[in-house]
DRENKOLLUM-336614 format. One line per 8 residues: their letters; for each residue y, z, x of N, C-alpha, C, O. Coordinates in steps of 0.05 Angstrom, whole numbers, plus 5000, padded with zeros to 4 digits. Layout:
A	Y/Z/X/Y/Z/X/Y/Z/X/Y/Z/X | ...
END
This chain:
MAKAADLR	1815/8250/7053/1796/8224/7038/1810/8208/7041/1833/8216/7041 | 1809/8185/7043/1825/8156/7037/1810/8153/7006/1789/8163/6997 | 1832/8132/6991/1817/8126/6970/1808/8101/6971/1818/8085/6987 | 1787/8094/6954/1776/8078/6957/1775/8055/6970/1762/8044/6987 | 1803/8047/6948/1812/8011/6966/1820/8016/7000/1824/7998/7017 | 1821/8034/7003/1829/8043/7036/1804/8044/7051/1803/8027/7069 | 1783/8060/7047/1755/8067/7049/1750/8046/7079/1755/8022/7075 | 1742/8050/7102/1740/8043/7123/1708/8053/7136/1705/8072/7151
VGIIGTDT	1692/8040/7127/1664/8045/7137/1655/8037/7165/1662/8016/7176 | 1638/8055/7177/1621/8049/7190/1588/8046/7190/1578/8062/7174 | 1568/8029/7203/1545/8032/7208/1533/8050/7227/1549/8060/7243 | 1516/8054/7228/1501/8061/7251/1476/8059/7249/1458/8074/7241 | 1475/8034/7260/1443/8028/7263/1440/7996/7261/1441/7991/7237 | 1437/7978/7273/1441/7951/7262/1412/7937/7259/1410/7913/7254 | 1387/7956/7264/1366/7943/7266/1355/7943/7237/1333/7954/7236 | 1363/7937/7216/1351/7938/7186/1373/7914/7174/1397/7912/7176
SHAEVFTR	1359/7901/7163/1374/7872/7138/1397/7884/7125/1417/7870/7119 | 1395/7915/7118/1413/7923/7110/1439/7929/7119/1460/7934/7106 | 1435/7927/7147/1467/7929/7155/1480/7903/7148/1503/7903/7138 | 1466/7879/7153/1483/7846/7141/1485/7851/7109/1503/7843/7094 | 1466/7863/7105/1475/7847/7070/1495/7877/7058/1510/7868/7041 | 1499/7899/7061/1524/7910/7061/1537/7906/7071/1557/7912/7058 | 1545/7897/7093/1570/7883/7107/1574/7863/7085/1588/7864/7065 | 1557/7845/7094/1568/7809/7065/1573/7824/7039/1592/7815/7026
LLNDPNEK	1565/7841/7031/1573/7852/6998/1603/7860/6996/1619/7854/6978 | 1607/7874/7017/1628/7892/7024/1654/7877/7036/1677/7881/7028 | 1646/7860/7056/1668/7840/7073/1676/7823/7065/1700/7821/7065 | 1660/7799/7055/1657/7773/7043/1665/7771/7014/1649/7769/6996 | 1698/7772/7013/1708/7772/6973/1696/7742/6972/1699/7734/6948 | 1687/7726/6985/1673/7701/6964/1646/7708/6958/1635/7690/6946 | 1631/7729/6963/1608/7741/6953/1604/7734/6927/1627/7731/6919 | 1587/7729/6906/1579/7726/6877/1581/7762/6874/1600/7772/6862
EHVPGARV	1559/7778/6885/1557/7799/6880/1579/7819/6904/1572/7838/6919 | 1603/7808/6901/1626/7830/6918/1629/7858/6910/1629/7863/6886 | 1632/7878/6927/1638/7907/6910/1661/7908/6934/1658/7908/6959 | 1686/7910/6916/1713/7916/6926/1716/7946/6930/1702/7964/6920 | 1733/7950/6943/1737/7986/6949/1732/7997/6976/1739/8020/6981 | 1718/7980/6996/1714/7990/7023/1703/7968/7039/1690/7949/7030 | 1710/7972/7064/1698/7948/7085/1691/7961/7117/1705/7974/7132 | 1666/7953/7119/1653/7955/7150/1675/7945/7168/1690/7925/7165
VAAWKGGS	1675/7966/7192/1698/7957/7207/1691/7962/7231/1701/7956/7253 | 1667/7977/7225/1660/7979/7260/1620/7990/7261/1613/7988/7237 | 1609/7994/7268/1593/7994/7285/1579/8002/7306/1587/7994/7328 | 1552/8020/7304/1545/8023/7332/1504/8013/7336/1492/8015/7315 | 1491/8007/7356/1472/7990/7348/1452/8011/7340/1445/8012/7317 | 1442/8028/7358/1430/8041/7363/1400/8034/7364/1396/8037/7388 | 1380/8028/7356/1352/8018/7361/1343/8033/7369/1356/8049/7382 | 1311/8036/7364/1287/8052/7375/1263/8029/7389/1248/8013/7376
ADIQESAS	1265/8032/7415/1247/8013/7431/1215/8007/7425/1204/7985/7428 | 1200/8033/7415/1174/8039/7412/1175/8035/7372/1165/8051/7356 | 1185/8019/7367/1175/8006/7337/1189/7978/7336/1213/7974/7335 | 1170/7962/7337/1176/7926/7332/1195/7924/7312/1216/7914/7321 | 1195/7930/7290/1213/7914/7262/1243/7935/7278/1263/7922/7274 | 1247/7952/7287/1283/7965/7294/1275/7946/7326/1277/7923/7319 | 1269/7946/7354/1276/7932/7371/1280/7906/7359/1303/7898/7360 | 1262/7887/7345/1261/7857/7349/1298/7847/7326/1309/7825/7324
RVERYAQT	1303/7867/7318/1324/7853/7299/1350/7875/7298/1361/7881/7276 | 1359/7889/7331/1377/7913/7329/1405/7887/7338/1426/7884/7325 | 1400/7874/7359/1413/7862/7364/1430/7837/7352/1454/7833/7350 | 1403/7820/7341/1413/7802/7319/1427/7805/7292/1440/7787/7282 | 1423/7826/7281/1444/7844/7259/1464/7849/7268/1483/7848/7252 | 1471/7857/7295/1492/7865/7306/1515/7848/7308/1538/7852/7298 | 1503/7822/7326/1515/7791/7323/1525/7788/7291/1549/7789/7287 | 1514/7787/7276/1510/7778/7255/1534/7783/7242/1546/7767/7228
IHDKYGVE	1544/7818/7248/1559/7823/7229/1590/7830/7247/1609/7841/7237 | 1590/7820/7274/1608/7824/7279/1618/7788/7288/1637/7784/7303 | 1607/7773/7280/1610/7749/7294/1619/7734/7260/1636/7716/7260 | 1607/7743/7235/1609/7732/7215/1629/7741/7196/1642/7727/7180 | 1630/7775/7201/1645/7797/7179/1665/7803/7193/1679/7817/7178 | 1680/7800/7223/1700/7823/7228/1691/7847/7246/1706/7859/7261 | 1652/7854/7242/1651/7886/7250/1656/7892/7279/1644/7878/7295 | 1670/7911/7286/1672/7910/7314/1650/7940/7328/1646/7964/7323
IVDSVPAL	1641/7921/7348/1621/7936/7352/1619/7961/7380/1613/7956/7403 | 1623/7986/7371/1627/8007/7395/1603/8017/7405/1580/8016/7394 | 1614/8032/7438/1587/8041/7448/1580/8072/7448/1573/8085/7467 | 1584/8084/7418/1576/8105/7420/1581/8118/7388/1596/8104/7375 | 1570/8141/7373/1574/8148/7353/1598/8159/7345/1612/8155/7325 | 1605/8183/7377/1638/8196/7368/1658/8172/7370/1681/8177/7362 | 1651/8142/7382/1676/8126/7383/1684/8112/7352/1707/8106/7346 | 1653/8108/7330/1654/8098/7308/1666/8121/7292/1679/8113/7273
LAKVDAVF	1664/8153/7295/1673/8167/7272/1699/8165/7277/1711/8159/7257 | 1718/8167/7302/1744/8160/7302/1755/8135/7289/1779/8132/7293 | 1744/8117/7277/1744/8094/7266/1746/8089/7234/1758/8072/7222 | 1731/8109/7226/1720/8103/7201/1722/8134/7180/1726/8157/7187 | 1718/8123/7153/1729/8145/7132/1698/8155/7121/1696/8173/7104 | 1674/8142/7133/1655/8144/7113/1636/8131/7125/1647/8116/7142 | 1611/8128/7125/1588/8123/7142/1564/8121/7122/1558/8137/7105 | 1550/8095/7129/1524/8072/7123/1506/8091/7153/1518/8086/7174
LESVDGRV	1485/8107/7157/1473/8112/7172/1442/8094/7170/1421/8104/7163 | 1445/8072/7177/1424/8051/7160/1396/8042/7196/1389/8019/7201 | 1387/8064/7210/1374/8067/7233/1343/8065/7213/1336/8083/7197 | 1328/8042/7218/1309/8038/7205/1287/8063/7209/1274/8075/7192 | 1288/8065/7234/1272/8095/7246/1280/8121/7232/1303/8128/7234 | 1261/8136/7217/1275/8156/7201/1270/8181/7216/1274/8203/7205 | 1261/8179/7244/1250/8206/7267/1292/8202/7284/1299/8213/7305 | 1308/8187/7269/1325/8185/7288/1341/8197/7268/1357/8211/7280
HLEQVRPV	1344/8199/7245/1364/8196/7228/1370/8235/7240/1393/8239/7249 | 1356/8253/7239/1377/8285/7237/1395/8283/7265/1416/8295/7268 | 1388/8270/7281/1404/8271/7311/1431/8254/7302/1455/8261/7299 | 1416/8230/7298/1448/8215/7289/1461/8224/7265/1482/8213/7259 | 1451/8243/7251/1469/8251/7225/1482/8274/7241/1500/8283/7227 | 1481/8283/7256/1494/8314/7267/1520/8315/7267/1533/8331/7254 | 1531/8294/7286/1561/8290/7286/1577/8286/7258/1595/8299/7248 | 1561/8262/7248/1574/8253/7227/1585/8277/7201/1605/8276/7187
LKAKKRVF	1562/8300/7203/1561/8321/7184/1586/8338/7196/1604/8350/7184 | 1582/8336/7219/1600/8360/7237/1631/8345/7228/1647/8362/7221 | 1639/8322/7227/1651/8306/7223/1672/8303/7194/1693/8292/7188 | 1651/8320/7182/1652/8312/7153/1666/8291/7137/1680/8291/7117 | 1654/8268/7155/1648/8238/7139/1625/8244/7122/1607/8260/7127 | 1628/8230/7100/1609/8229/7075/1588/8208/7077/1596/8188/7065 | 1571/8207/7085/1552/8198/7096/1532/8186/7072/1534/8198/7051 | 1511/8159/7070/1498/8143/7054/1474/8147/7079/1477/8135/7101
IDKPLASS	1459/8159/7075/1432/8159/7092/1404/8143/7080/1389/8154/7063 | 1398/8114/7093/1383/8097/7089/1361/8099/7078/1383/8110/7072 | 1348/8100/7072/1317/8101/7066/1300/8095/7097/1302/8075/7111 | 1281/8120/7102/1279/8150/7094/1302/8158/7100/1317/8146/7115 | 1308/8183/7087/1321/8206/7096/1319/8217/7119/1338/8223/7133 | 1284/8223/7125/1289/8231/7151/1247/8219/7149/1234/8208/7131 | 1238/8227/7177/1205/8210/7182/1189/8234/7166/1171/8228/7151 | 1198/8265/7173/1190/8290/7166/1194/8299/7149/1211/8287/7136
YADAKEIA	1183/8323/7134/1204/8341/7112/1211/8366/7122/1219/8384/7107 | 1207/8370/7155/1224/8392/7164/1251/8374/7169/1274/8382/7163 | 1248/8359/7177/1272/8342/7186/1294/8345/7159/1317/8354/7160 | 1280/8337/7136/1291/8334/7111/1305/8354/7108/1328/8350/7099 | 1297/8375/7112/1303/8403/7100/1325/8405/7117/1346/8411/7106 | 1324/8401/7145/1341/8403/7161/1379/8401/7158/1400/8414/7158 | 1369/8375/7156/1385/8353/7150/1411/8361/7128/1435/8358/7132 | 1393/8376/7098/1399/8382/7080/1409/8407/7086/1430/8411/7074
RLAKEAGT	1400/8429/7103/1416/8453/7109/1444/8441/7126/1466/8444/7115 | 1442/8432/7146/1458/8423/7166/1493/8400/7142/1516/8395/7149 | 1481/8395/7120/1503/8382/7108/1508/8404/7088/1528/8396/7078 | 1504/8419/7081/1517/8450/7061/1528/8468/7082/1549/8480/7077 | 1516/8471/7102/1535/8483/7118/1560/8471/7125/1582/8480/7118 | 1557/8452/7139/1574/8433/7141/1605/8433/7116/1629/8435/7121 | 1589/8430/7083/1605/8425/7066/1613/8388/7066/1630/8376/7055 | 1594/8380/7082/1596/8353/7088/1573/8338/7065/1549/8339/7069
PWFSSSAL	1590/8320/7036/1572/8304/7017/1551/8288/7033/1558/8281/7056 | 1524/8279/7023/1512/8267/7025/1485/8256/6996/1478/8267/6976 | 1478/8224/7009/1465/8212/6997/1445/8193/7011/1446/8185/7035 | 1430/8188/6997/1397/8181/7008/1393/8160/6976/1407/8164/6956 | 1374/8139/6977/1368/8126/6966/1340/8101/6984/1340/8091/7007 | 1322/8098/6961/1319/8075/6965/1332/8049/6951/1347/8054/6932 | 1328/8024/6957/1336/8009/6937/1322/7994/6921/1326/7973/6910 | 1304/8006/6922/1280/8008/6892/1284/8022/6865/1273/8018/6843
RYSSITET	1309/8044/6877/1315/8063/6848/1324/8039/6829/1312/8037/6807 | 1346/8016/6838/1357/7998/6821/1353/7965/6828/1364/7945/6838 | 1328/7974/6817/1311/7955/6813/1308/7943/6778/1313/7958/6759 | 1300/7918/6774/1295/7906/6743/1273/7927/6735/1271/7931/6711 | 1257/7939/6751/1239/7953/6736/1254/7991/6726/1251/8005/6706 | 1266/7995/6744/1271/8021/6747/1291/8022/6730/1292/8043/6716 | 1317/7995/6723/1338/7999/6707/1333/7997/6679/1351/8004/6664 | 1308/7987/6667/1301/7973/6648/1274/7991/6635/1264/7984/6614
MKYPDATG	1265/8010/6648/1239/8030/6641/1249/8065/6644/1236/8084/6652 | 1273/8064/6636/1276/8093/6629/1275/8094/6608/1291/8080/6595 | 1255/8112/6596/1254/8123/6576/1248/8159/6566/1228/8173/6572 | 1273/8167/6549/1263/8197/6549/1239/8208/6538/1231/8231/6542 | 1232/8197/6530/1196/8200/6519/1181/8198/6529/1161/8207/6518 | 1179/8186/6556/1157/8181/6565/1143/8198/6574/1155/8214/6587 | 1117/8204/6572/1087/8214/6570/1079/8217/6593/1072/8240/6600 | 1076/8196/6612/1066/8194/6643/1081/8161/6649/1088/8144/6633
VITWGPSP	1082/8160/6685/1086/8135/6689/1064/8126/6713/1050/8143/6723 | 1061/8103/6719/1045/8092/6744/1066/8074/6754/1077/8056/6741 | 1072/8081/6784/1085/8062/6794/1066/8039/6823/1044/8050/6824 | 1065/8028/6832/1057/8017/6856/1075/7998/6876/1097/7989/6871 | 1062/7994/6895/1084/7985/6914/1069/7978/6938/1046/7988/6937 | 1075/7966/6958/1069/7960/6989/1066/7988/7001/1073/8004/6983 | 1060/7998/7015/1047/8014/7037/1041/8022/7060/1033/8044/7067 | 1046/7994/7078/1037/7996/7107/1052/8024/7115/1069/8039/7105
LEPHHELE	1029/8022/7149/1031/8051/7154/1048/8047/7187/1041/8029/7203 | 1064/8061/7191/1074/8069/7225/1068/8092/7225/1069/8109/7208 | 1057/8093/7255/1046/8114/7265/1061/8134/7283/1047/8150/7295 | 1087/8133/7286/1115/8142/7288/1117/8169/7270/1116/8193/7276 | 1123/8154/7242/1131/8179/7226/1106/8186/7213/1087/8173/7206 | 1115/8220/7213/1102/8247/7203/1091/8240/7179/1066/8241/7178 | 1105/8230/7158/1098/8230/7134/1092/8201/7123/1109/8185/7117 | 1063/8196/7120/1063/8162/7117/1074/8150/7097/1076/8126/7097
LSWYGIHP	1082/8165/7078/1097/8143/7048/1126/8150/7060/1143/8144/7042 | 1138/8159/7080/1162/8157/7088/1175/8127/7095/1198/8120/7089 | 1158/8114/7106/1156/8090/7122/1161/8067/7100/1182/8055/7098 | 1138/8062/7082/1151/8040/7059/1145/8053/7035/1159/8051/7015 | 1118/8073/7036/1116/8079/7009/1128/8095/6992/1122/8104/6970 | 1154/8100/7013/1183/8116/6992/1186/8103/6979/1190/8115/6958 | 1188/8079/6975/1189/8053/6953/1181/8057/6925/1198/8060/6908 | 1152/8056/6918/1144/8063/6896/1136/8094/6891/1121/8102/6873
AEMLFTLM	1150/8110/6911/1147/8141/6910/1170/8148/6896/1170/8165/6878 | 1198/8131/6908/1217/8139/6892/1229/8119/6867/1253/8121/6859 | 1209/8098/6855/1211/8093/6829/1192/8106/6813/1181/8092/6796 | 1185/8128/6816/1160/8143/6806/1175/8167/6795/1171/8178/6774 | 1194/8174/6815/1218/8198/6808/1238/8193/6786/1246/8207/6767 | 1249/8154/6797/1266/8154/6777/1259/8142/6745/1276/8139/6728 | 1239/8139/6744/1228/8139/6719/1218/8164/6708/1212/8166/6684 | 1213/8192/6732/1197/8209/6712/1218/8234/6707/1220/8249/6687
GRGCETVT	1234/8234/6735/1260/8258/6737/1238/8278/6750/1213/8275/6752 | 1255/8305/6758/1245/8326/6771/1224/8335/6752/1220/8327/6729 | 1211/8355/6770/1191/8374/6755/1162/8373/6770/1145/8385/6757 | 1155/8365/6788/1130/8350/6797/1123/8375/6817/1136/8382/6836 | 1096/8388/6806/1085/8415/6818/1060/8414/6834/1060/8427/6855 | 1036/8400/6827/1020/8402/6847/1009/8363/6853/1016/8347/6836 | 0996/8356/6873/0999/8335/6883/0969/8326/6889/0962/8338/6909 | 0950/8310/6880/0929/8305/6898/0929/8271/6907/0944/8255/6897
TVSTADED	0906/8266/6929/0911/8246/6940/0892/8236/6945/0876/8251/6957 | 0881/8200/6940/0853/8203/6938/0856/8170/6957/0862/8150/6944 | 0853/8171/6981/0846/8147/6995/0824/8129/7001/0800/8136/6998 | 0832/8103/7011/0812/8085/7026/0840/8073/7047/0864/8081/7050 | 0824/8052/7060/0836/8044/7088/0856/8030/7071/0879/8030/7079 | 0849/8019/7048/0863/7997/7036/0886/8009/7020/0905/7995/7015 | 0885/8036/7009/0907/8047/6990/0907/8069/6994/0890/8079/7009 | 0932/8088/6980/0935/8107/6977/0933/8113/6947/0949/8098/6935
EITCRWKN	0919/8132/6928/0933/8134/6903/0943/8170/6901/0929/8189/6909 | 0965/8171/6891/0975/8204/6886/0982/8205/6866/0998/8189/6857 | 0973/8227/6852/0971/8242/6827/0988/8259/6823/0984/8279/6836 | 1012/8258/6806/1022/8291/6809/1018/8293/6783/1012/8275/6767 | 1022/8327/6776/1026/8347/6753/1049/8354/6747/1055/8373/6761 | 1070/8348/6729/1091/8357/6728/1098/8382/6711/1083/8383/6692 | 1117/8405/6710/1117/8421/6701/1110/8427/6666/1101/8446/6654 | 1119/8402/6657/1104/8401/6626/1087/8381/6612/1085/8369/6590
GRLGSVRG	1070/8382/6641/1035/8379/6632/1047/8342/6632/1029/8328/6622 | 1067/8329/6639/1057/8305/6654/1047/8291/6666/1070/8297/6673 | 1034/8274/6680/1028/8256/6706/1042/8234/6698/1050/8221/6679 | 1042/8237/6738/1051/8209/6739/1041/8204/6769/1034/8222/6784 | 1043/8172/6778/1017/8167/6802/1033/8145/6814/1046/8131/6798 | 1035/8139/6843/1034/8122/6859/1008/8115/6875/0993/8130/6888 | 1005/8084/6871/0989/8080/6883/1000/8062/6909/1014/8043/6905 | 0995/8067/6931/1005/8056/6955/0984/8029/6966/0961/8034/6971
VRPYSEYG	0994/8006/6969/0977/7987/6980/0980/7980/7002/1003/7979/7012 | 0953/7973/7021/0965/7963/7050/0951/7933/7060/0928/7927/7054 | 0961/7923/7069/0993/7919/7082/1008/7921/7059/1020/7943/7055 | 1011/7899/7042/1027/7892/7021/1019/7887/6998/0996/7881/6994 | 1043/7890/6975/1029/7880/6945/1059/7874/6935/1076/7872/6952 | 1065/7872/6912/1079/7870/6895/1097/7900/6873/1083/7918/6863 | 1116/7900/6871/1124/7927/6855/1105/7919/6828/1093/7899/6821 | 1110/7948/6815/1105/7937/6786/1104/7971/6775/1107/7987/6793
AVVFRGRE	1099/7983/6748/1103/7997/6740/1088/7996/6711/1080/7974/6704 | 1084/8018/6696/1072/8032/6667/1084/8051/6664/1078/8071/6678 | 1102/8054/6647/1115/8075/6624/1096/8077/6601/1094/8058/6586 | 1077/8106/6595/1071/8106/6577/1085/8125/6549/1096/8146/6556 | 1085/8121/6530/1104/8131/6509/1081/8133/6494/1071/8113/6484 | 1069/8165/6491/1046/8172/6468/1030/8142/6470/1025/8136/6493 | 1023/8127/6455/1003/8113/6444/1007/8086/6459/0989/8069/6462 | 1032/8084/6469/1046/8063/6473/1040/8057/6504/1039/8077/6519
AVQSPAKF	1037/8034/6516/1042/8036/6540/1062/8013/6546/1057/7993/6534 | 1084/8012/6564/1099/7988/6577/1097/7974/6597/1111/7987/6612 | 1089/7957/6608/1082/7941/6625/1104/7929/6639/1115/7911/6627 | 1116/7938/6670/1144/7935/6678/1139/7896/6675/1116/7887/6671 | 1160/7879/6678/1158/7849/6675/1149/7832/6705/1153/7840/6728 | 1138/7807/6697/1133/7796/6723/1144/7794/6746/1137/7796/6769 | 1169/7789/6730/1200/7773/6754/1200/7799/6769/1184/7815/6759 | 1208/7805/6781/1223/7835/6802/1243/7825/6820/1239/7811/6840
KVSYQALV	1264/7833/6810/1293/7838/6827/1303/7863/6836/1306/7881/6819 | 1309/7868/6860/1329/7889/6875/1359/7884/6872/1372/7866/6882 | 1365/7900/6859/1405/7904/6859/1410/7910/6885/1398/7931/6892 | 1421/7900/6901/1438/7923/6928/1464/7921/6920/1483/7934/6930 | 1466/7901/6899/1495/7898/6891/1506/7927/6882/1525/7939/6890 | 1485/7936/6861/1486/7958/6835/1484/7982/6863/1502/7999/6858 | 1470/7991/6890/1467/8010/6905/1495/8002/6918/1510/8021/6913 | 1507/7984/6931/1528/7994/6942/1548/7993/6919/1565/8001/6935
QRIVQFFE	1562/7990/6896/1571/8006/6873/1573/8026/6882/1594/8034/6892 | 1549/8043/6881/1544/8067/6876/1554/8077/6902/1571/8095/6898 | 1548/8072/6933/1551/8087/6949/1582/8086/6955/1593/8104/6968 | 1599/8059/6945/1632/8065/6939/1640/8086/6928/1658/8101/6936 | 1618/8089/6896/1632/8103/6887/1632/8137/6895/1648/8155/6891 | 1608/8135/6907/1597/8165/6921/1623/8169/6942/1636/8189/6944 | 1625/8148/6957/1650/8153/6984/1671/8171/6977/1677/8190/6992 | 1687/8167/6948/1702/8158/6938/1709/8192/6930/1729/8205/6938
TGVPPVPN	1689/8203/6913/1684/8222/6892/1674/8245/6915/1686/8266/6918 | 1653/8241/6930/1633/8251/6939/1614/8274/6925/1608/8297/6930 | 1609/8254/6901/1583/8261/6884/1564/8244/6887/1569/8220/6885 | 1538/8253/6891/1522/8233/6898/1515/8230/6871/1519/8246/6852 | 1500/8200/6871/1493/8188/6843/1464/8197/6838/1458/8202/6815 | 1441/8202/6861/1422/8219/6860/1428/8248/6870/1442/8255/6889 | 1416/8264/6853/1424/8299/6854/1412/8302/6895/1393/8288/6901 | 1420/8312/6908/1402/8323/6933/1374/8335/6932/1353/8329/6944
EETMELFS	1380/8356/6908/1360/8366/6904/1328/8349/6891/1307/8361/6891 | 1330/8322/6881/1312/8310/6872/1317/8294/6896/1297/8304/6905 | 1325/8279/6916/1313/8264/6937/1292/8294/6953/1269/8291/6962 | 1307/8319/6954/1282/8335/6972/1260/8339/6948/1236/8336/6952 | 1265/8342/6936/1236/8337/6916/1210/8316/6918/1186/8319/6915 | 1231/8290/6927/1216/8268/6933/1211/8278/6952/1187/8275/6948 | 1211/8290/6974/1207/8286/6992/1187/8311/7001/1171/8304/7018 | 1186/8336/6993/1171/8354/6987/1149/8345/6970/1136/8366/6965
FMDAAQRS	1136/8323/6957/1129/8309/6937/1108/8291/6959/1084/8294/6958 | 1120/8274/6978/1110/8261/6997/1094/8275/7017/1075/8264/7028 | 1102/8306/7022/1092/8317/7050/1066/8340/7032/1048/8352/7043 | 1074/8342/7002/1044/8357/6996/1025/8327/6991/1002/8329/6999 | 1032/8303/6980/1015/8278/6986/1005/8283/7012/0985/8297/7013 | 1013/8277/7031/1004/8282/7064/0987/8302/7061/0965/8296/7051 | 0991/8331/7068/0977/8348/7065/0947/8341/7049/0925/8341/7061 | 0950/8332/7016/0926/8328/7007/0902/8309/7017/0878/8310/7012
KASGGQPQ	0914/8293/7030/0906/8266/7037/0887/8283/7065/0863/8279/7069 | 0904/8300/7081/0888/8312/7102/0876/8325/7094/0853/8321/7103 | 0879/8347/7076/0843/8365/7066/0827/8343/7051/0819/8353/7030 | 0821/8323/7053/0800/8314/7041/0811/8306/6999/0795/8303/6980 | 0832/8306/7000/0832/8307/6963/0843/8327/6957/0854/8321/6936 | 0849/8352/6961/0843/8379/6960/0879/8379/6934/0896/8366/6946 | 0888/8388/6911/0915/8382/6894/0925/8404/6923/0914/8420/6938 | 0948/8397/6920/0966/8416/6940/0994/8425/6928/1007/8405/6922
RLQ	1005/8444/6925/1028/8443/6908/1050/8439/6926/1042/8441/6949 | 1080/8432/6924/1096/8421/6930/1105/8447/6940/1099/8466/6925 | 1122/8455/6967/1130/8467/6975/1166/8478/6963/1178/8496/6974
END
């Protein structure tokens, strides 16, 4: 593996704004939040014709990163892998992540898999299995893990947490929360840590309320609002309740810094076990919703 200063990074999937944002932060030394240590040198477009959010953006972002930041657009994943040390898997469609990451893991290229890791719990487990089999480090995270809420509200004495945020549905994604509700869900796990055991979902047409009991008796919940809402959180500390600030910011710089560190060291800043528990939580939430609100244990 090359040193961080020499890292050549490739992008799989130019159908998300993250492809442009991450490239700008790495490739433009005049960017005020520039992250040194790596450079995006190549990208493969990908794209999903049956998801409008993908089909309408894939060409635009590919052209932007090529014209503004000098990124070579290649015609296949194998061609990409021949040119890079590490990979951003950015495809907005979680359904394609398993197949797209297979050759990356086989080639032993460290990979950041943008949210969602997958569109189903089964695919998420298979990605983790393949990575372990290949001995290839991987890391996945929502950018909301590095927001002004999660960065300032981590309390070791928290007795419970409520998070909320937008959770529009995408019919092709088996796990409903994986499409966009993964953001407030990951905020919950960032503030609560691991240990979720039992999940209950109560739903209306406009929102889902997902409550989880942790092993130590703490309670955490996520409210997913449709189609969109602001993000927020309340952290309970005994008798005190701490409300998130009205002003909200996501730090892509903080996320990209951690990705570059991961590419250099091979140590994911979010343990893979926590990511898999998050997906087990979303799977249990889906099963509870399907059962009419019956509690479901994590697998």
